[in-house]
PDB file of N, CA, C and O in Angstrom, chain B, residues numbered from 101:
ATOM      1  N   MET B 101      13.236 -28.946   1.995  1.00  0.00           N
ATOM      2  CA  MET B 101      12.381 -28.336   3.469  1.00  0.00           C
ATOM      3  C   MET B 101      11.048 -27.806   2.679  1.00  0.00           C
ATOM      4  O   MET B 101      11.028 -26.775   2.007  1.00  0.00           O
ATOM      5  N   PRO B 102      10.091 -28.568   2.849  1.00  0.00           N
ATOM      6  CA  PRO B 102       8.661 -27.926   2.489  1.00  0.00           C
ATOM      7  C   PRO B 102       8.049 -26.747   2.662  1.00  0.00           C
ATOM      8  O   PRO B 102       7.698 -26.574   3.829  1.00  0.00           O
ATOM      9  N   PHE B 103       7.774 -25.805   1.871  1.00  0.00           N
ATOM     10  CA  PHE B 103       7.449 -24.489   2.201  1.00  0.00           C
ATOM     11  C   PHE B 103       6.503 -24.512   2.777  1.00  0.00           C
ATOM     12  O   PHE B 103       5.616 -25.357   2.663  1.00  0.00           O
ATOM     13  N   PRO B 104       6.523 -23.533   3.542  1.00  0.00           N
ATOM     14  CA  PRO B 104       4.915 -23.186   4.493  1.00  0.00           C
ATOM     15  C   PRO B 104       3.173 -22.753   3.674  1.00  0.00           C
ATOM     16  O   PRO B 104       2.852 -21.797   2.969  1.00  0.00           O
ATOM     17  N   ILE B 105       2.432 -23.858   4.139  1.00  0.00           N
ATOM     18  CA  ILE B 105       0.999 -23.732   3.679  1.00  0.00           C
ATOM     19  C   ILE B 105       0.287 -22.753   4.114  1.00  0.00           C
ATOM     20  O   ILE B 105      -0.006 -22.602   5.300  1.00  0.00           O
ATOM     21  N   LYS B 106      -0.120 -21.856   3.006  1.00  0.00           N
ATOM     22  CA  LYS B 106      -1.117 -20.477   3.549  1.00  0.00           C
ATOM     23  C   LYS B 106      -2.200 -20.810   2.853  1.00  0.00           C
ATOM     24  O   LYS B 106      -2.394 -21.692   2.017  1.00  0.00           O
ATOM     25  N   VAL B 107      -3.079 -19.747   3.444  1.00  0.00           N
ATOM     26  CA  VAL B 107      -4.266 -19.648   2.803  1.00  0.00           C
ATOM     27  C   VAL B 107      -4.753 -18.321   2.293  1.00  0.00           C
ATOM     28  O   VAL B 107      -4.607 -17.420   3.118  1.00  0.00           O
ATOM     29  N   CYS B 108      -5.296 -17.961   1.143  1.00  0.00           N
ATOM     30  CA  CYS B 108      -5.363 -16.876   0.443  1.00  0.00           C
ATOM     31  C   CYS B 108      -6.436 -16.440   1.430  1.00  0.00           C
ATOM     32  O   CYS B 108      -7.066 -16.975   2.342  1.00  0.00           O
ATOM     33  N   ALA B 109      -6.369 -15.133   0.811  1.00  0.00           N
ATOM     34  CA  ALA B 109      -6.964 -13.877   1.909  1.00  0.00           C
ATOM     35  C   ALA B 109      -8.492 -13.447   0.740  1.00  0.00           C
ATOM     36  O   ALA B 109      -9.656 -13.090   0.924  1.00  0.00           O
ATOM     37  N   VAL B 110      -7.588 -13.753  -0.487  1.00  0.00           N
ATOM     38  CA  VAL B 110      -8.845 -13.246  -1.480  1.00  0.00           C
ATOM     39  C   VAL B 110     -10.040 -14.634  -1.845  1.00  0.00           C
ATOM     40  O   VAL B 110     -11.255 -14.455  -1.762  1.00  0.00           O
ATOM     41  N   CYS B 111      -9.539 -15.719  -2.168  1.00  0.00           N
ATOM     42  CA  CYS B 111     -10.055 -16.993  -2.479  1.00  0.00           C
ATOM     43  C   CYS B 111     -10.336 -18.121  -1.980  1.00  0.00           C
ATOM     44  O   CYS B 111     -10.945 -19.121  -2.362  1.00  0.00           O
ATOM     45  N   SER B 112      -9.596 -17.688  -0.722  1.00  0.00           N
ATOM     46  CA  SER B 112     -10.036 -19.036   0.211  1.00  0.00           C
ATOM     47  C   SER B 112      -9.030 -20.415   0.016  1.00  0.00           C
ATOM     48  O   SER B 112      -9.175 -21.403   0.737  1.00  0.00           O
ATOM     49  N   GLU B 113      -8.142 -20.350  -0.906  1.00  0.00           N
ATOM     50  CA  GLU B 113      -7.265 -21.075  -1.630  1.00  0.00           C
ATOM     51  C   GLU B 113      -5.641 -21.554  -1.033  1.00  0.00           C
ATOM     52  O   GLU B 113      -4.595 -20.905  -1.044  1.00  0.00           O
ATOM     53  N   GLU B 114      -5.957 -23.110  -0.467  1.00  0.00           N
ATOM     54  CA  GLU B 114      -4.661 -22.917   0.033  1.00  0.00           C
ATOM     55  C   GLU B 114      -3.408 -22.838  -0.830  1.00  0.00           C
ATOM     56  O   GLU B 114      -3.766 -23.275  -1.924  1.00  0.00           O
ATOM     57  N   PHE B 115      -2.158 -22.514  -0.894  1.00  0.00           N
ATOM     58  CA  PHE B 115      -0.871 -22.533  -1.636  1.00  0.00           C
ATOM     59  C   PHE B 115       0.162 -22.243  -0.691  1.00  0.00           C
ATOM     60  O   PHE B 115       0.291 -21.718   0.415  1.00  0.00           O
ATOM     61  N   GLU B 116       1.121 -23.024  -1.935  1.00  0.00           N
ATOM     62  CA  GLU B 116       2.712 -23.000  -0.775  1.00  0.00           C
ATOM     63  C   GLU B 116       3.458 -21.616  -1.042  1.00  0.00           C
ATOM     64  O   GLU B 116       3.664 -21.057  -2.120  1.00  0.00           O
ATOM     65  N   LEU B 117       3.831 -21.195   0.351  1.00  0.00           N
ATOM     66  CA  LEU B 117       4.494 -19.440   0.131  1.00  0.00           C
ATOM     67  C   LEU B 117       5.881 -20.007  -0.152  1.00  0.00           C
ATOM     68  O   LEU B 117       6.503 -20.865   0.476  1.00  0.00           O
ATOM     69  N   LYS B 118       6.346 -19.062  -1.668  1.00  0.00           N
ATOM     70  CA  LYS B 118       7.701 -19.605  -1.833  1.00  0.00           C
ATOM     71  C   LYS B 118       8.227 -18.763  -1.758  1.00  0.00           C
ATOM     72  O   LYS B 118       7.588 -17.724  -1.590  1.00  0.00           O
ATOM     73  N   PRO B 119       9.695 -18.705  -1.837  1.00  0.00           N
ATOM     74  CA  PRO B 119      10.786 -17.331  -1.798  1.00  0.00           C
ATOM     75  C   PRO B 119      10.538 -16.828  -3.226  1.00  0.00           C
ATOM     76  O   PRO B 119      10.325 -17.518  -4.223  1.00  0.00           O
ATOM     77  N   ASP B 120      10.606 -15.489  -3.133  1.00  0.00           N
ATOM     78  CA  ASP B 120      10.169 -14.772  -4.329  1.00  0.00           C
ATOM     79  C   ASP B 120       9.047 -15.001  -5.643  1.00  0.00           C
ATOM     80  O   ASP B 120       9.049 -14.991  -6.874  1.00  0.00           O
ATOM     81  N   LYS B 121       8.077 -15.219  -4.463  1.00  0.00           N
ATOM     82  CA  LYS B 121       6.646 -14.920  -5.069  1.00  0.00           C
ATOM     83  C   LYS B 121       5.984 -13.660  -5.473  1.00  0.00           C
ATOM     84  O   LYS B 121       5.204 -13.205  -4.636  1.00  0.00           O
ATOM     85  N   PRO B 122       6.123 -13.013  -6.552  1.00  0.00           N
ATOM     86  CA  PRO B 122       5.453 -12.086  -6.505  1.00  0.00           C
ATOM     87  C   PRO B 122       3.957 -11.869  -6.013  1.00  0.00           C
ATOM     88  O   PRO B 122       3.037 -12.679  -6.129  1.00  0.00           O
ATOM     89  N   GLY B 123       3.906 -10.611  -5.442  1.00  0.00           N
ATOM     90  CA  GLY B 123       2.587 -10.312  -4.652  1.00  0.00           C
ATOM     91  C   GLY B 123       2.595 -10.280  -3.131  1.00  0.00           C
ATOM     92  O   GLY B 123       3.646 -10.278  -2.491  1.00  0.00           O
ATOM     93  N   PHE B 124       1.343 -10.255  -2.554  1.00  0.00           N
ATOM     94  CA  PHE B 124       1.556  -9.972  -1.400  1.00  0.00           C
ATOM     95  C   PHE B 124       1.929 -12.041  -0.978  1.00  0.00           C
ATOM     96  O   PHE B 124       2.285 -12.968  -1.706  1.00  0.00           O
ATOM     97  N   ALA B 125       1.574 -11.949   0.652  1.00  0.00           N
ATOM     98  CA  ALA B 125       2.272 -13.007   1.213  1.00  0.00           C
ATOM     99  C   ALA B 125       0.926 -13.558   2.102  1.00  0.00           C
ATOM    100  O   ALA B 125       1.094 -14.343   3.036  1.00  0.00           O
ATOM    101  N   ASN B 126      -0.184 -13.154   1.787  1.00  0.00           N
ATOM    102  CA  ASN B 126      -1.165 -13.829   1.982  1.00  0.00           C
ATOM    103  C   ASN B 126      -2.112 -13.798   1.218  1.00  0.00           C
ATOM    104  O   ASN B 126      -3.274 -13.576   1.559  1.00  0.00           O
ATOM    105  N   ARG B 127      -1.566 -14.106  -0.359  1.00  0.00           N
ATOM    106  CA  ARG B 127      -2.281 -14.037  -1.387  1.00  0.00           C
ATOM    107  C   ARG B 127      -2.148 -14.996  -2.388  1.00  0.00           C
ATOM    108  O   ARG B 127      -1.214 -14.617  -3.095  1.00  0.00           O
ATOM    109  N   CYS B 128      -2.656 -16.168  -2.863  1.00  0.00           N
ATOM    110  CA  CYS B 128      -2.031 -17.221  -3.978  1.00  0.00           C
ATOM    111  C   CYS B 128      -1.804 -16.506  -5.209  1.00  0.00           C
ATOM    112  O   CYS B 128      -2.387 -15.486  -5.577  1.00  0.00           O
ATOM    113  N   PRO B 129      -0.718 -17.271  -5.928  1.00  0.00           N
ATOM    114  CA  PRO B 129      -0.415 -16.519  -6.848  1.00  0.00           C
ATOM    115  C   PRO B 129      -1.213 -16.142  -7.932  1.00  0.00           C
ATOM    116  O   PRO B 129      -0.824 -15.297  -8.739  1.00  0.00           O
ATOM    117  N   GLU B 130      -2.157 -16.627  -8.006  1.00  0.00           N
ATOM    118  CA  GLU B 130      -3.363 -15.967  -9.370  1.00  0.00           C
ATOM    119  C   GLU B 130      -3.853 -14.804  -8.524  1.00  0.00           C
ATOM    120  O   GLU B 130      -3.776 -13.701  -9.066  1.00  0.00           O
ATOM    121  N   CYS B 131      -4.293 -14.851  -7.420  1.00  0.00           N
ATOM    122  CA  CYS B 131      -4.973 -13.796  -6.916  1.00  0.00           C
ATOM    123  C   CYS B 131      -3.950 -12.691  -7.018  1.00  0.00           C
ATOM    124  O   CYS B 131      -4.443 -11.616  -7.361  1.00  0.00           O
ATOM    125  N   SER B 132      -2.363 -12.685  -6.759  1.00  0.00           N
ATOM    126  CA  SER B 132      -1.767 -11.851  -6.803  1.00  0.00           C
ATOM    127  C   SER B 132      -1.633 -11.076  -8.375  1.00  0.00           C
ATOM    128  O   SER B 132      -1.653  -9.861  -8.569  1.00  0.00           O
ATOM    129  N   ALA B 133      -1.494 -12.147  -9.403  1.00  0.00           N
ATOM    130  CA  ALA B 133      -0.985 -11.806 -10.504  1.00  0.00           C
ATOM    131  C   ALA B 133      -2.113 -11.165 -11.066  1.00  0.00           C
ATOM    132  O   ALA B 133      -1.829 -10.662 -12.153  1.00  0.00           O
ATOM    133  N   GLU B 134      -3.541 -10.964 -10.650  1.00  0.00           N
ATOM    134  CA  GLU B 134      -4.531 -10.045 -11.188  1.00  0.00           C
ATOM    135  C   GLU B 134      -4.268  -8.814 -10.922  1.00  0.00           C
ATOM    136  O   GLU B 134      -4.654  -7.911 -11.664  1.00  0.00           O
ATOM    137  N   GLU B 135      -3.256  -8.501  -9.324  1.00  0.00           N
ATOM    138  CA  GLU B 135      -3.722  -7.122  -9.160  1.00  0.00           C
ATOM    139  C   GLU B 135      -2.340  -6.457 -10.034  1.00  0.00           C
ATOM    140  O   GLU B 135      -2.207  -5.253 -10.254  1.00  0.00           O
ATOM    141  N   SER B 136      -1.628  -7.241 -10.350  1.00  0.00           N
ATOM    142  CA  SER B 136      -0.533  -6.479 -10.770  1.00  0.00           C
ATOM    143  C   SER B 136      -0.663  -6.975 -12.234  1.00  0.00           C
ATOM    144  O   SER B 136       0.454  -7.310 -12.628  1.00  0.00           O
ATOM    145  N   VAL B 137      -1.445  -7.116 -13.016  1.00  0.00           N
ATOM    146  CA  VAL B 137      -1.684  -6.989 -14.555  1.00  0.00           C
ATOM    147  C   VAL B 137      -2.287  -5.682 -14.708  1.00  0.00           C
ATOM    148  O   VAL B 137      -1.991  -4.796 -15.509  1.00  0.00           O
ATOM    149  N   ASP B 138      -3.164  -5.703 -13.828  1.00  0.00           N
ATOM    150  CA  ASP B 138      -3.872  -4.160 -13.959  1.00  0.00           C
ATOM    151  C   ASP B 138      -2.964  -2.968 -14.356  1.00  0.00           C
ATOM    152  O   ASP B 138      -2.128  -2.698 -13.494  1.00  0.00           O
ATOM    153  N   PRO B 139      -2.945  -2.333 -15.268  1.00  0.00           N
ATOM    154  CA  PRO B 139      -2.204  -0.813 -15.441  1.00  0.00           C
ATOM    155  C   PRO B 139      -2.790   0.088 -14.324  1.00  0.00           C
ATOM    156  O   PRO B 139      -4.008  -0.034 -14.192  1.00  0.00           O
ATOM    157  N   VAL B 140      -2.310   0.779 -13.669  1.00  0.00           N
ATOM    158  CA  VAL B 140      -2.242   1.587 -12.670  1.00  0.00           C
ATOM    159  C   VAL B 140      -2.621   2.875 -13.163  1.00  0.00           C
ATOM    160  O   VAL B 140      -1.956   3.439 -14.031  1.00  0.00           O
ATOM    161  N   THR B 141      -3.682   3.387 -12.645  1.00  0.00           N
ATOM    162  CA  THR B 141      -4.060   4.766 -13.555  1.00  0.00           C
ATOM    163  C   THR B 141      -4.245   5.705 -12.732  1.00  0.00           C
ATOM    164  O   THR B 141      -5.030   5.719 -11.783  1.00  0.00           O
ATOM    165  N   LYS B 142      -3.360   6.703 -13.157  1.00  0.00           N
ATOM    166  CA  LYS B 142      -3.037   7.767 -11.885  1.00  0.00           C
ATOM    167  C   LYS B 142      -3.645   9.105 -12.864  1.00  0.00           C
ATOM    168  O   LYS B 142      -3.593   9.240 -14.087  1.00  0.00           O
ATOM    169  N   ARG B 143      -4.257  10.055 -11.764  1.00  0.00           N
ATOM    170  CA  ARG B 143      -5.005  11.158 -12.364  1.00  0.00           C
ATOM    171  C   ARG B 143      -4.182  12.042 -12.677  1.00  0.00           C
ATOM    172  O   ARG B 143      -3.336  12.201 -11.797  1.00  0.00           O
ATOM    173  N   HIS B 144      -4.011  12.960 -13.922  1.00  0.00           N
ATOM    174  CA  HIS B 144      -3.557  14.218 -14.045  1.00  0.00           C
ATOM    175  C   HIS B 144      -4.040  15.114 -13.537  1.00  0.00           C
ATOM    176  O   HIS B 144      -5.223  15.452 -13.579  1.00  0.00           O
ATOM    177  N   MET B 145      -2.748  15.843 -12.733  1.00  0.00           N
ATOM    178  CA  MET B 145      -3.824  17.105 -12.097  1.00  0.00           C
ATOM    179  C   MET B 145      -2.685  18.118 -12.707  1.00  0.00           C
ATOM    180  O   MET B 145      -1.507  18.117 -13.065  1.00  0.00           O
ATOM    181  N   ASP B 146      -3.915  19.054 -12.576  1.00  0.00           N
ATOM    182  CA  ASP B 146      -2.991  20.446 -13.089  1.00  0.00           C
ATOM    183  C   ASP B 146      -2.114  20.933 -11.904  1.00  0.00           C
ATOM    184  O   ASP B 146      -1.676  20.330 -10.925  1.00  0.00           O
ATOM    185  N   ALA B 147      -1.973  22.557 -12.421  1.00  0.00           N
ATOM    186  CA  ALA B 147      -1.006  23.303 -11.441  1.00  0.00           C
ATOM    187  C   ALA B 147      -1.599  23.670 -10.264  1.00  0.00           C
ATOM    188  O   ALA B 147      -0.894  23.557  -9.261  1.00  0.00           O
ATOM    189  N   ASP B 148      -3.140  24.238 -10.075  1.00  0.00           N
ATOM    190  CA  ASP B 148      -3.987  24.165  -9.233  1.00  0.00           C
ATOM    191  C   ASP B 148      -3.986  23.694  -8.093  1.00  0.00           C
ATOM    192  O   ASP B 148      -3.690  24.024  -6.945  1.00  0.00           O
ATOM    193  N   GLU B 149      -4.672  22.224  -9.061  1.00  0.00           N
ATOM    194  CA  GLU B 149      -4.644  21.041  -7.863  1.00  0.00           C
ATOM    195  C   GLU B 149      -3.233  20.363  -7.376  1.00  0.00           C
ATOM    196  O   GLU B 149      -3.500  19.904  -6.266  1.00  0.00           O
ATOM    197  N   ARG B 150      -2.442  20.199  -7.547  1.00  0.00           N
ATOM    198  CA  ARG B 150      -0.712  20.089  -7.361  1.00  0.00           C
ATOM    199  C   ARG B 150      -0.900  20.969  -5.632  1.00  0.00           C
ATOM    200  O   ARG B 150      -1.034  20.521  -4.493  1.00  0.00           O
ATOM    201  N   LYS B 151      -0.821  22.375  -6.198  1.00  0.00           N
ATOM    202  CA  LYS B 151      -0.955  23.399  -5.488  1.00  0.00           C
ATOM    203  C   LYS B 151      -1.281  23.173  -4.094  1.00  0.00           C
ATOM    204  O   LYS B 151      -0.701  23.183  -3.009  1.00  0.00           O
ATOM    205  N   ASN B 152      -2.565  22.944  -4.608  1.00  0.00           N
ATOM    206  CA  ASN B 152      -3.716  22.818  -3.217  1.00  0.00           C
ATOM    207  C   ASN B 152      -3.151  21.470  -2.563  1.00  0.00           C
ATOM    208  O   ASN B 152      -2.748  21.670  -1.417  1.00  0.00           O
ATOM    209  N   GLU B 153      -3.031  20.264  -2.964  1.00  0.00           N
ATOM    210  CA  GLU B 153      -2.425  19.034  -2.613  1.00  0.00           C
ATOM    211  C   GLU B 153      -0.743  19.626  -1.382  1.00  0.00           C
ATOM    212  O   GLU B 153      -0.448  19.391  -0.210  1.00  0.00           O
ATOM    213  N   SER B 154      -0.142  20.356  -2.403  1.00  0.00           N
ATOM    214  CA  SER B 154       0.792  20.574  -1.448  1.00  0.00           C
ATOM    215  C   SER B 154       0.867  21.544  -0.274  1.00  0.00           C
ATOM    216  O   SER B 154       1.702  21.612   0.628  1.00  0.00           O
ATOM    217  N   GLU B 155      -0.246  22.296  -0.522  1.00  0.00           N
ATOM    218  CA  GLU B 155      -0.494  23.288   0.813  1.00  0.00           C
ATOM    219  C   GLU B 155      -1.048  22.508   1.755  1.00  0.00           C
ATOM    220  O   GLU B 155      -0.806  22.823   2.920  1.00  0.00           O
ATOM    221  N   ALA B 156      -1.947  21.271   1.490  1.00  0.00           N
ATOM    222  CA  ALA B 156      -2.687  20.444   2.177  1.00  0.00           C
ATOM    223  C   ALA B 156      -1.457  19.509   3.176  1.00  0.00           C
ATOM    224  O   ALA B 156      -1.152  19.710   4.351  1.00  0.00           O
ATOM    225  N   ASN B 157      -1.073  18.755   2.491  1.00  0.00           N
ATOM    226  CA  ASN B 157       0.537  17.839   3.022  1.00  0.00           C
ATOM    227  C   ASN B 157       1.321  18.914   3.980  1.00  0.00           C
ATOM    228  O   ASN B 157       1.944  18.630   5.003  1.00  0.00           O
ATOM    229  N   ALA B 158       1.186  19.909   3.541  1.00  0.00           N
ATOM    230  CA  ALA B 158       2.726  20.849   4.548  1.00  0.00           C
ATOM    231  C   ALA B 158       1.801  21.821   5.694  1.00  0.00           C
ATOM    232  O   ALA B 158       2.344  22.599   6.479  1.00  0.00           O
ATOM    233  N   ALA B 159       0.278  21.598   5.608  1.00  0.00           N
ATOM    234  CA  ALA B 159      -0.294  21.934   7.157  1.00  0.00           C
ATOM    235  C   ALA B 159      -0.881  20.475   7.746  1.00  0.00           C
ATOM    236  O   ALA B 159      -1.519  20.468   8.800  1.00  0.00           O
ATOM    237  N   ARG B 160      -0.678  19.502   7.155  1.00  0.00           N
ATOM    238  CA  ARG B 160      -0.802  18.022   7.632  1.00  0.00           C
ATOM    239  C   ARG B 160       0.929  18.141   8.796  1.00  0.00           C
ATOM    240  O   ARG B 160       1.037  18.128  10.022  1.00  0.00           O
ATOM    241  N   ARG B 161       1.989  18.247   7.710  1.00  0.00           N
ATOM    242  CA  ARG B 161       3.245  17.558   8.550  1.00  0.00           C
ATOM    243  C   ARG B 161       3.280  18.816   9.477  1.00  0.00           C
ATOM    244  O   ARG B 161       3.948  18.543  10.474  1.00  0.00           O
ATOM    245  N   GLN B 162       2.808  20.081   9.510  1.00  0.00           N
ATOM    246  CA  GLN B 162       3.173  20.964  10.853  1.00  0.00           C
ATOM    247  C   GLN B 162       2.518  20.247  11.726  1.00  0.00           C
ATOM    248  O   GLN B 162       3.031  19.780  12.742  1.00  0.00           O
ATOM    249  N   ALA B 163       0.949  20.067  11.278  1.00  0.00           N
ATOM    250  CA  ALA B 163       0.253  20.046  12.524  1.00  0.00           C
ATOM    251  C   ALA B 163       0.886  18.571  13.425  1.00  0.00           C
ATOM    252  O   ALA B 163       0.925  18.543  14.655  1.00  0.00           O
ATOM    253  N   MET B 164       1.345  17.422  12.545  1.00  0.00           N
ATOM    254  CA  MET B 164       1.958  16.262  13.058  1.00  0.00           C
ATOM    255  C   MET B 164       3.103  16.661  13.829  1.00  0.00           C
ATOM    256  O   MET B 164       3.309  16.136  14.923  1.00  0.00           O
ATOM    257  N   ARG B 165       3.983  17.678  13.287  1.00  0.00           N
ATOM    258  CA  ARG B 165       4.839  18.332  14.079  1.00  0.00           C
ATOM    259  C   ARG B 165       4.559  18.816  15.652  1.00  0.00           C
ATOM    260  O   ARG B 165       5.057  18.465  16.721  1.00  0.00           O
ATOM    261  N   GLU B 166       3.718  19.607  15.359  1.00  0.00           N
ATOM    262  CA  GLU B 166       3.032  20.254  16.701  1.00  0.00           C
ATOM    263  C   GLU B 166       2.439  19.340  17.614  1.00  0.00           C
ATOM    264  O   GLU B 166       2.223  19.664  18.782  1.00  0.00           O
ATOM    265  N   LEU B 167       2.121  18.043  17.085  1.00  0.00           N
ATOM    266  CA  LEU B 167       1.647  17.098  18.232  1.00  0.00           C
ATOM    267  C   LEU B 167       2.424  16.196  18.456  1.00  0.00           C
ATOM    268  O   LEU B 167       2.096  15.420  19.354  1.00  0.00           O
ATOM    269  N   LEU B 168       3.613  15.978  17.802  1.00  0.00           N
ATOM    270  CA  LEU B 168       4.642  15.269  18.403  1.00  0.00           C
ATOM    271  C   LEU B 168       5.829  15.619  19.143  1.00  0.00           C
ATOM    272  O   LEU B 168       6.622  14.844  19.678  1.00  0.00           O
ATOM    273  N   TYR B 169       5.862  17.175  19.100  1.00  0.00           N
ATOM    274  CA  TYR B 169       6.848  17.985  19.553  1.00  0.00           C
ATOM    275  C   TYR B 169       6.635  19.071  20.558  1.00  0.00           C
ATOM    276  O   TYR B 169       7.486  19.829  21.026  1.00  0.00           O
ATOM    277  N   ARG B 170       4.867  18.998  20.905  1.00  0.00           N
ATOM    278  CA  ARG B 170       4.728  20.132  22.064  1.00  0.00           C
ATOM    279  C   ARG B 170       5.110  19.593  23.508  1.00  0.00           C
ATOM    280  O   ARG B 170       4.827  18.514  24.029  1.00  0.00           O
ATOM    281  N   LYS B 171       5.781  20.585  23.960  1.00  0.00           N
ATOM    282  CA  LYS B 171       5.892  20.581  25.653  1.00  0.00           C
ATOM    283  C   LYS B 171       4.563  20.248  26.406  1.00  0.00           C
ATOM    284  O   LYS B 171       3.454  20.631  26.033  1.00  0.00           O
ATOM    285  N   GLU B 172       4.754  19.662  27.255  1.00  0.00           N
ATOM    286  CA  GLU B 172       3.233  19.108  28.056  1.00  0.00           C
ATOM    287  C   GLU B 172       3.871  20.357  29.752  1.00  0.00           C
ATOM    288  O   GLU B 172       4.748  20.240  30.608  1.00  0.00           O
ATOM    289  N   SER B 173       3.002  21.206  29.494  1.00  0.00           N
ATOM    290  CA  SER B 173       3.086  21.990  31.155  1.00  0.00           C
ATOM    291  C   SER B 173       2.195  21.578  32.210  1.00  0.00           C
ATOM    292  O   SER B 173       2.261  22.111  33.317  1.00  0.00           O
TER     293      SER B 173
END
């Protein structure tokens, strides 16, 4: 059974979509490999930045909760 032929979203080359292919289903193996090779550089935050981000996330969660579960009167 042949594998489906897809077109890469990055380089527009055709490729066979094989099972257990690393990366995205709409990118060829060459374009997927480039992204996975790059090391992820995560920015280190100090205590104040973590606290501010935590408070902002809590406020976002509260706002979403209020929007989702408010009673229509």
